N, C-alpha and C positions, 0 to 999 in steps of 0.2 A: 402886699408882698406876694409875688408869684413864686411858689415853692418849687424846689428841685430836690431830687433824692439826696438825703443826707443833710439837708439844711433845715434848721428850725429857728426862726427869728424871734420866737416868743421870749427867750431869756434875755436877749439884747434889748427888747422893748421894755421889759421889766426893769432892767438896769438903768435905761434912759429915764424911765418914769421916776425912779428913786432919785436920780441925779438932779432932776429939775423940779422936785417937790410934788410930783403927781403920783407917788406910790401909795401903798396901803389902801385905805377906803376909796381913794379917788381913782383907782385903777380897777375897772370892771372888765372881766373877760369871760368868754365861754366858747366851747367847741360846738359848732352847729351839727345837727343831726335831725332825724325824723321827729317831728313834733316840737322842735325847739324854736320855731319861727316866732310865736307870740311872746315867748320869754325874751328873745333877742330884741324884739320891737319895744317892749317896755323898758329894757335896759338902755336902748338907744335914746328913747324919748327923755328918760330921766337924766341920762348923761348930758344931753344937749341943754337941758334946763339948768343943771347944777354945775356944769363945767367939768365933767369927768372925762377921763380917757377910756374909751370903749374898744376892746379888741374882740373881733369875731373870727374864730379860727375855722379852717376847713370849709370855706364857703362853697366849694365845689360839691360837697355832699348834700346841699340843699338848694339846687339850682332854681327850682320853681319859686322859692321864697325871695330870691334875689330881685325879681321884678317888683315885689312889694317893697323891698329895701330901696330900690331906685325911686319909687314914688314917695317914700318917707323922706328921703334926702331932698327931693324937690320941694316938699311941703315945709321943710325947716326954714322959717323966715328970719328968726332972730336968735340963733344959738349963742351960748356963752362963749366968750373969747378964749377960754381955756379948753373948750371941747375939742377932742380929736377922735376920729374913728380910724381904727387900724383893721384891715382885712387881710387874711391869708388864704390863698387858694392855689390848688393845682391848676395848670393850664387847662382851660375848658372852653369850648366854643359857645357855651350857654351863658357865659358871664355877660351881663348887660353892658352895652357900649356906653350908655349914659353915665354909669358909675366910672368906667375907665377914663372917659374924657375929662371928668372933673377931679381925677385922682393923680397923685404922684405914684408912678409905678416903680417898684424896686424888685430886682431879681437877686436872690441870694444863692450863689453857686457854691457847692462844697469845694474845698481846696483840692487841687489836682497834684498828686505826688505825695510821697511819704513826708518829705521835708515841710512842705507847706501845710500839710494836714496836722503834723505834730506842732508846728508853730501856732496854728489856729487853736489847738487844744490848750497849749501853754499860755495863750493870750487870755484865757479865762481862769488861769490859776495864778494867784498873787503870792508874793513871798509870805504874806500874813497867813494864807491858807496852809502853805508848807510848814510854817513855823508853829502852827497851832497844834499839830500832832507831835508829841515828844519822842515817839518811837524812832530809833535811828534808821529803820528800814523803810520809813514812809516815803521819803523823797525818791528812792530808787523804785519803789512800787508805783509811784505816780508816773515816772518815766516809762516803766514797762506798760502801764495801762494806756498811756498816750500812744505808744508804739503799736500796741494791739488794736486800739481804736482806728489808727491809720491803716493797718494791714487789712482789717476786715472790710474797710471801705474800698481800698485799692484793688482787692481781689475781684471786685465787680467788673473791672476793666476787661478781664480775660474771659468774660462770657461764661459758658457752661462748665469750662474747666475750673473756673474760680468758684462760682456758686451755681447751683441749679436754679435758685430763685434769687432775684436781686432784692436785697433787704435794705430798707431805708434807715440805716443807723444814723443817729444824729447826736447833737451835743448833750441832749438830756441823758442818753445812755452813759456817756462819759462822766457827766456831773454826778449822777446818782451812784455810779460805781466808785467814784472818788470818795464820796461820803461814806460808803460801806467800808472801804479800806481804812479810811480815817477812824471810823468808829471801832472797828475790830482791833486795829493796831494800838489805838489809845487804851482800849480795855486791857489788852495783853500787857502793855507797859505798866499800867496802874496796878494790875494784879501781880506784877513781878514775874510773869511767864517768860521763860527764855525761848520757848518755841512759838512760832507764828502759826495761826490756824489756817494753813494753806488749803486744806480740803474745804473748809467753809467758804473761803474767799473764791476758790475755783468754782464752787457750786453757785454762789450768789452772783458772781460776775459772769461766768460762762453759761450757766444753765438758766438763771433767772433773768438777768438784765439783757445780755446780748442773745442768749439762747432762747429767751422768751419770744423773740421775733421770728425765730427759725421754724419753718413748717416742714422742712424736708429732712428725712433721717440721715442722709449722707452729709448734708450741710451741718447737721447737729454734731456729727462725729468730727468734722473739721474744727468747729468751735471748741469742742472738748479737747482735741489734740493740741490746739494753740495754748489752751490753759495749762495743760500738762507740760508743754515745752517752755512756757514763759513764767510760770509761778511755782517757786519751790526754793528750798534752801540752797540749791546750786547757784542762785543769783549772787550769793555772797561767799562762794568758794574761792579762797585766796590762792590755792594751789592750781586750780583749773578755772581761770577766769571765764565768765559767761559772755558769749557773743550771740546776738540775734542772727548775724550772718557775717562771714569773713572770707575774703579771698585776697589775691595779691594786690588789688586796687582799692578796695573799700573795707571798712571794719565798722559794723553796726554793733555798738556795745553800750553799756550803761556807764555814764561819766562817774567820776569820783564824787562822793557826797559833798555837797556844798550849797552855795547860794543859788537862787533861781537863775541868775545870769549864767552860771556855769552850764546848766542844762540847755539854756537858749543858745549859747555859743556852740555846744556840741551838735544841736539840731541844725543850726545854720551851716555847719561844716559838712553836713551830709550831702551826697550827690543830688543834683536836681533831677527832675523827671526825665530829661533827655538822656541821662546816663544811668537811670534806675533799672536794675535787672529783676526779672520775675523770680529769680532764685531767693531774693530777700523774703518773699512770701512762702517759700517752700516749693514753688513751681519750677518746672523745667524751662530753660531759655526758649524752647520751642513755643511756649505759651504766647510769647510776643509775636511770633510769626502767625500763630493761630488768630490772634486779635487783629492783626493787620489784614489777613486774608478775609476774615469775616467782614471787616469794615469795607474792603474793596467789593466784595460780593453784594453787600447792601447798596453801595453806590451804583453799581451796574444795574441792579434790579430797579432802583428808582429811576435811572436813566431810561430803561426799557419802558417803564410806565409813562414816561414823559414824551416818548417819541410820537410824532404825528401819525394819526390813523390812516392818512392818505398815502403813506410811503409805499413805494414800489418794492417788490421783492427782488431776489437775484434774477438776472437775465431780463430785467425790464418788465416782468409780469406784474399785474396789479396785485394789491393786497388780497382781494377776494380769490383770485386765481391761485395765489400761493397757499392760502388757507385750504382751498379745495384740494390741492395736490397733497398737502400734508394729511388731510382727512382720508383721502383715497389710499395713501400709503399705509396708514394705521389699519384701515379696513382690510387691506390685503393680507395683513399679518394676524388678523383675528382668528383664533383657533376654533374648531367646531366644539359644540357643547357636549357635555357628558350625558349618558343615559342614566339619570338619577333614579328613575323608577326601578331599573334593573339592579342598581347598587343597593337600593333600600331592601329589595327582596333578598339579596345576598347578605345584607346586614342581619336580617331577621333569621336567616339560616345559620349565620355565624354565632347566634346567641347574643347579639348586641355587645360584642367585645368593645371596651372603651376606645381603643385605637381606631377601630373601624367606624365607630360613631363620630370620632373627630374628622375622619376622611369625608364622610357624608356631609357633615356640617360645613366643612371647608369648601366642598364642591357646590353647596347651595349658595354660599356667599360669592364664590367664583362665578357662578351662573348669573347672579344679580348684577355683578360688575360688567360682565361681557354683554349682557342684554342692554344695559344702560348705555354702554359705549356704542354699540351698533345703532341703537335707536337715535341717540343724540347726533351721531355723525351723519346719518341719513337725513335727519331734519335740518342739520346745519347746511348741508349741500343744497337742499331744496331752498332754504332761506337765502342763500347766497345768490341764487339765480332768480329769486323773486316769486317762487311758487307758493311759499307760505310766509307769514309775517315773521320778522326777526324779533324774538323775545329777548328779555334781558339775560336769561340763562344761555341762550344760543350765542348772543353777542359776547358774553364772558368766555364761552367755549372757544369762539373764533379768535378772540384776542389772545387767549392762552396758547393756542396752537401757533399763532403768528409769532409770539414771543418765545416759543420753545419751552413753555412752562406746563406743568401738570394741571389740567383743569380742575377747579374746585368740585364740580359735580362728580368727577371720577375719584377724586381724593377721598371723599366721604366713604367710598365703598372698597378702597384698597388698603392694604396694611400701611400703617403710619410710615411716611417716608418724606425725605427732603430732596429727592432726586428731581432733576430737570426732565423734560419730556423725552429726550432722546435716550438717556440712560434708563428711564423708567420703562420704556417700551421693551428694551432688552431684558430688564428685570421681569416684566410681564411674561415674556416668552419663556424665560427660565422657570417661572412658576408653573406654567402650563406643562412643561416637560416633566417636572417632578410629579404633578398631579396625575399625569397620564401613566407614568411608570408605577406610581402607587396603586392606581386603580386596576392596572392590567397585571402587574407582577407581584403585588403585595407590598407591605411596608418596607421602605428603603433601609438598607443596612446603615447608611449614613444619611441623616436627615438634614436638609437645608432649612433651618428654622426661620430664616428671613422670609422665605416664600409662603409661610402660613399666615392667614389673616389674623388669627388669634393664637400665637404660639404657646400661650399659657395653658390652653386646653390640652395640647399634646403632652406637655410635661405632667399635667395633672392625670392624664390617662395612663402614663407610665407608672406613676405612684399607685393608682387604683389597680392596675393589672398585677403589679408585684404584691400588693396587699392581699389580693384575692388568692394569689398563688401560695403565699406563706401564712395566710390567716392573721396578718398584722392589723392592729387598729389603725384606721385611716388617719385619725387625728393625732397619732403618735408616730407618724412617718414623715420623712422629709427627703430632700435631694442634696447630694453633694456632687462636686465636679472635679474632674481630674484631666489635665491637659496631657495628650499623648505625643508620641514622636511622629505620628503620621501627618504628612503635609498634604496628602491628596486622598480623595475617597477611594481611588483605585487601589491604594495600599491596604485597605481594610478587606480582609477575606472572610471574616466570621462575624456574625451578628452577636451583640452582647445578650446574654441570657436575661439579665435584669437591667433595664435602662436602655440607653441608645448612644450612638456616636452622633455628634453634630458638627457641621462644617459652616464656613462662611461667617465666623465671628471675627470682630476687629477689636484691637486694644488701643486705648488712647491714654496718654499721660505716662506711659511706660512702654517697654519693649519686652519681648519674650525670647529668652536664650534657649535655643533648641539643644545646645550641647549641655548646659547646666540644668535644663528643665526647671527654670525659675524666672522670676521677674528680673529685669535689668534696666538701667537707664536708657532712655531713648537716644538713638544716634541723632546728631544735629540735622535739622531740616526734615526729619521723618516724623510727621505728626500722627499718623495712624498706621498700624501694622496689622496684617492679617494673622490671626492666631492659628496654630495647628489644630487638627481635629481634636475635639474635647469629648470626654465621656460625661454623661449625666446619669447618675446612678441613684435609685431610690434606696433608702436605708431607714432602719428604726432609729428614732431620736436617741434613745438611751445607749445605743451601740456606736454612735458617731463620736469619735475622738480624733481630732486633727491637731497636728503640731507643725510649726514652721510654715503656716499658711496665713493668708490674709483674705478676708471676705470682701469682694468688690461688687458693686452693682452691675447688673447686665441690663442695658437699656435697649430700646427698639432702634432709635436713631441717635445721631450726634447732638441733637437738641436735648437729649437726656430726659429729665422729668420736669414738668412744668409745675406751677404753683398749685394746680388741682391734683397733683399726684399721678398724672397720665404720662406714660412713657417707660415706666419701670416694669421689667419682666420678672426677674428673680435675682437673688444674690448668688455669686459664683465664688468658688474657693480656688485660689492660685497659690502656688508654692513661692516662697521668698526666703532669701538669706539675709535680708535687711530688716530693720525694725519697722513694724507696720505703720508708724507715724510718718515715716518718710514717704510712703506711697499714698497715704491719706492726703497729705498736703500737696502732693503732685497731682491730685485729682484723677487718679487711675480709675478707669471704668472700661467695661466691655460693651460693645454694641452689635446689634444684628446687621445693620446696614449703614453705609456711609452716604453722603450726598453726592458722591462721584458716580 
């Protein structure tokens, strides 16, 4: 079985084993991992002799042992007629060809769309299972759980607006959560409790089962919000019926309590994936545009990588001539380096103020980047005319310049960005302009955070400076943010005493109303909007009391945060007139720069 995200064939294999009389002691299984090779080998040899079914899961985690497995299978001369070997693996180039050639390959793809996903979940729920729990709320809760299971999988389609990290939810999450609901509702019924233990169910399903896979804080809040929205006494409110989502065309709601077939018919009546709207998951319709745009960009990027290396550039010039002209153009725009020794002396005279320290550290990183750029471009031009050998690094640099992409050797030294080469060069020039003004005229009244290599150091310096001024404990101080009415740095005439003004922030998943000074729904087809100038103000923790706000993450780029936690800068406070859960499910976030 070749695995795909959200698919787990183990339960189906166990059911098949029981059906054909190979369950129980005749079914041997184990998950492969470090040091598990000898155990798997003995299980395989015993199974071949005694006619067992043997299932080895996650073979991709032990690729070196697979060569041993291939030899073992070749040495099996007279296995029992009942012996079967089941292997599950992620796609990997290290899987031996010999095993693949003598195997039946099966790919289990997770269902696509809410309707198919829920049908797949209900295919594993029999009428006997539903009838086993006497509590009248059980059947409705199973439907809600199936809907939730489908929603958390379908959000993956919408990229970073859906989840920061793609989680591989599978059938085992649904099956165990179903047992938990069964157990607690049956216990409540037997004890004569009229109340359902919603808090316990929300915690076990949302925090333990589904939340147990979640590694990102923002994603964990999304799961918690779904639990609050989907599980509660409001499910059975007769005066205000519950709807997952309802508009003039569709109505996602819980069917009346009845036989399993009633729920199957209700699911089959749901719209297919072609007419499914992101609003069902709490997202804005723009999320569909975002998904299609990302897919198109990925396609074009792959096509660029596939183009022939001997292609001529515009005007009939050769590939090498085109790369040389791009390199010369970038060299002509390279700024002169700063006098760091002079700045270090000024820093010492200034008493090592935190903000001045940040400037010196930023310029040190800036110098490393520019030196690397100049050196690599000079070497590339020499390699193009044959004066020096073309190394792998220089070849990758030339290919990136030809394709209009930011070279990897520069990307390592520049602030995190998803920009293409043309827009990145403009970004680079604007960074130089800010550094020059900062070094010559002092700290800017309005800081462009996107231009800093490590913007967190600047906000930390603001807190440190304020704590020194007022004698606050550093570990009991924090930052809060306030969006202003200023839309341009030229409108700011006075520096903040504590904190700073920042510009160049963007908001995704929502829009900002300049008139009402709060969050509002995105206009159609506007995926990202520039935020007005924002204040970042240090404050003592015990004095911070906010009302009518929501805390949203501020990321470096539109790629947000990855599975390693890289990409998050700080939380930001935004005013809102709507319930926070609305914006949580919309995937609202701020970012320092876009990929445009």
